C-alpha positions as MATLAB code, in Angstrom:
seq = 'MANLFSRLKNSLEADFHEMLDNKEQKNPIAALNQYLRQCEKEVEKVRKLLERQYMLKDEFTKEYQQALDLVEKRRHQADIAAKAGEEELHQFAVAELKMYEERVERLKASRTQVLQQLVELERKYEEMKHKVKDMHIRRMELMGRENMTRAQMKMNKMLQSTNSYSEQPFSKFSDMENYLERLEYKINSDYHRNTIDARIISLEKELKKEESITAK';
ca = [
      96.584  101.874   63.842;
      98.137  103.256   60.616;
     101.010  100.775   60.957;
      98.521   97.974   61.554;
      96.636   98.660   58.353;
      99.859   99.164   56.414;
     101.016   95.712   57.497;
      97.602   94.272   56.684;
      97.647   95.848   53.240;
     101.177   94.674   52.488;
     100.382   91.181   53.731;
      97.286   90.944   51.593;
      99.105   92.147   48.478;
     102.066   89.827   49.086;
      99.797   86.832   49.644;
      97.772   87.717   46.572;
     100.732   87.934   44.239;
     102.322   84.797   45.688;
      99.060   82.911   45.232;
      98.815   84.023   41.617;
     102.412   83.042   40.897;
     102.049   79.588   42.406;
      98.481   78.587   41.582;
      97.179   80.629   38.663;
      98.647   78.376   36.024;
      97.312   75.231   37.717;
      93.783   76.245   38.683;
      93.453   80.037   38.616;
      89.705   80.375   39.153;
      89.435   78.005   42.119;
      92.494   79.556   43.770;
      91.267   83.099   43.204;
      87.762   82.257   44.479;
      89.272   80.893   47.680;
      91.465   83.940   48.161;
      88.554   86.304   47.425;
      86.488   84.645   50.141;
      89.336   85.161   52.603;
      89.715   88.820   51.620;
      85.979   89.408   51.896;
      86.086   87.999   55.427;
      88.888   90.446   56.287;
      86.878   93.340   54.830;
      83.917   92.264   56.940;
      86.074   92.291   60.050;
      87.205   95.832   59.282;
      83.592   96.870   58.688;
      82.703   95.623   62.179;
      85.682   97.505   63.629;
      84.441  100.617   61.852;
      80.995  100.221   63.427;
      82.579   99.844   66.860;
      84.676  102.948   66.241;
      81.532  104.936   65.406;
      79.902  103.725   68.621;
      83.057  104.655   70.557;
      83.025  108.150   69.031;
      79.387  108.591   70.104;
      80.225  107.431   73.638;
      83.144  109.860   73.943;
      80.978  112.678   72.581;
      78.295  111.881   75.136;
      80.744  111.733   78.025;
      82.458  114.931   76.847;
      79.180  116.834   76.731;
      78.187  115.576   80.179;
      81.548  116.666   81.600;
      81.090  120.134   80.066;
      77.667  120.405   81.658;
      79.087  119.431   85.063;
      81.888  121.988   84.700;
      79.336  124.738   84.134;
      77.219  123.419   87.021;
      80.086  123.309   89.532;
      81.378  126.725   88.425;
      77.963  128.230   89.044;
      77.724  126.457   92.408;
      81.167  127.697   93.400;
      80.139  131.287   92.628;
      76.949  130.942   94.652;
      78.812  129.451   97.639;
      81.428  132.210   97.480;
      78.832  134.942   97.413;
      76.985  133.297  100.307;
      80.171  133.085  102.374;
      80.018  129.291  102.527;
      83.765  128.620  102.423;
      83.615  124.886  102.936;
      80.961  124.463  100.271;
      82.889  126.792   97.988;
      86.095  124.746   98.365;
      84.203  121.533   97.629;
      82.647  123.008   94.471;
      86.040  124.353   93.329;
      87.681  120.949   93.850;
      84.860  119.289   91.893;
      85.193  121.932   89.178;
      88.902  121.204   88.801;
      88.310  117.467   88.430;
      85.591  117.983   85.850;
      87.766  120.434   83.912;
      90.557  117.857   83.817;
      88.049  115.248   82.675;
      86.835  117.555   79.904;
      90.385  117.989   78.606;
      91.045  114.276   78.786;
      87.805  113.385   77.008;
      88.422  116.096   74.420;
      91.853  114.636   73.608;
      90.492  111.074   73.515;
      87.577  112.096   71.293;
      89.935  113.895   68.905;
      92.125  110.775   68.704;
      89.089  108.549   68.072;
      87.911  110.863   65.281;
      91.341  110.748   63.649;
      91.382  106.949   63.930;
      87.890  106.836   62.466;
      88.932  108.833   59.402;
      91.931  106.531   58.882;
      89.802  103.443   59.395;
      87.221  104.635   56.889;
      89.962  105.326   54.320;
      91.478  101.887   54.799;
      88.063  100.238   54.652;
      87.290  101.890   51.320;
      90.732  100.965   50.038;
      90.207   97.310   50.971;
      86.806   97.280   49.265;
      88.424   98.619   46.089;
      91.080   95.934   46.349;
      88.449   93.213   46.565;
      86.538   94.757   43.651;
      89.735   94.725   41.580;
      90.199   91.072   42.463;
      86.661   90.295   41.265;
      87.496   91.996   37.964;
      90.742   90.023   37.798;
      88.743   86.850   38.367;
      86.398   87.689   35.472;
      89.391   88.325   33.237;
      90.882   84.970   34.221;
      87.542   83.255   33.629;
      87.417   84.797   30.174;
      90.880   83.492   29.336;
      90.077   80.088   30.817;
      86.836   79.831   28.819;
      88.617   80.812   25.623;
      91.311   78.224   26.283;
      88.734   75.504   26.863;
      86.735   76.532   23.787;
      89.896   76.538   21.670;
      90.793   73.066   22.910;
      87.314   71.755   22.067;
      87.399   73.380   18.613;
      90.848   71.963   17.924;
      89.631   68.516   18.915;
      86.552   68.795   16.706;
      88.541   70.120   13.753;
      91.307   67.527   13.946;
      92.478   66.079   10.682;
      90.760   63.016    9.253;
      94.241   61.561    8.768;
      94.970   61.580   12.470;
      95.773   58.351   14.259;
      93.028   58.627   16.827;
      90.714   55.745   17.512;
      87.900   57.510   15.655;
      88.859   57.951   11.977;
      86.684   61.052   11.514;
      86.135   64.151   13.554;
      82.663   65.313   14.513;
      82.681   67.953   11.832;
      83.834   65.464    9.216;
      81.023   63.096   10.233;
      78.537   65.929    9.988;
      79.815   66.988    6.562;
      79.597   63.428    5.290;
      76.119   63.071    6.683;
      75.006   66.313    4.974;
      76.482   65.148    1.697;
      74.617   61.855    1.922;
      71.406   63.628    2.871;
      71.791   66.110    0.008;
      72.404   63.290   -2.457;
      69.335   61.427   -1.241;
      67.097   64.483   -1.422;
      68.346   65.368   -4.912;
      67.874   61.797   -6.081;
      64.368   61.673   -4.711;
      63.613   65.011   -6.329;
      64.868   63.973   -9.747;
      63.198   60.603   -9.527;
      59.895   62.132   -8.601;
      60.299   64.686  -11.388;
      60.958   61.963  -13.949;
      58.040   59.911  -12.720;
      55.756   62.882  -12.985;
      56.869   63.620  -16.563;
      56.446   60.018  -17.634;
      52.926   59.922  -16.181;
      52.089   63.139  -17.986;
      53.454   61.827  -21.296;
      51.580   58.603  -20.850;
      48.316   60.476  -20.395;
      48.944   62.585  -23.515;
      49.715   59.471  -25.595;
      46.497   57.770  -24.424;
      44.555   60.926  -25.271;
      46.035   61.051  -28.796;
      45.346   57.342  -29.331;
      41.746   57.870  -28.304;
      41.305   60.725  -30.795;
      42.923   58.756  -33.607;
      40.704   55.756  -32.942;
      37.627   57.871  -33.507;
];
């Protein structure tokens, strides 16, 4: 089982690095998402194997305990038959005792092996989960770089020179700056014009007031 998981680990790592080398530059996020889904499926398979291994351990433990109980039962029966002088019954109990003792040893060895495999399987399962988590972090890092690249491209496009030979003579920022300048000029003009009009109206009222006083 150790060799199996070693091959699985090496295969996953080799495929991962090959995928990054071949596809990251072209479409890193889509490629990594696809690979992550595949790895998550493999982790799920191992999780199910781990559950089955736990069930198998419980079954071996149950069978082992039952065999121990039968060993004690046949040993007691063999003693009773011997004391009672029942030779045939004694031989039968002894034969049964021997078979159950052999079964106990066999189940004990099998249970020990299953426990060792369970520990190794748990270790590999945790290792695979960490690998997938690292890949998720790698994906976020790639997404950050991709977003920055796209943002930089958009900013470069918006900040392109007004002397460029594109179909549109002005960039979006240039258009906005021109618009703000026109708006500012209009607002200032309206302000000054309204201020002048207000002053003229005030002066006109003062002159009419002075003319009225003089006429009296």
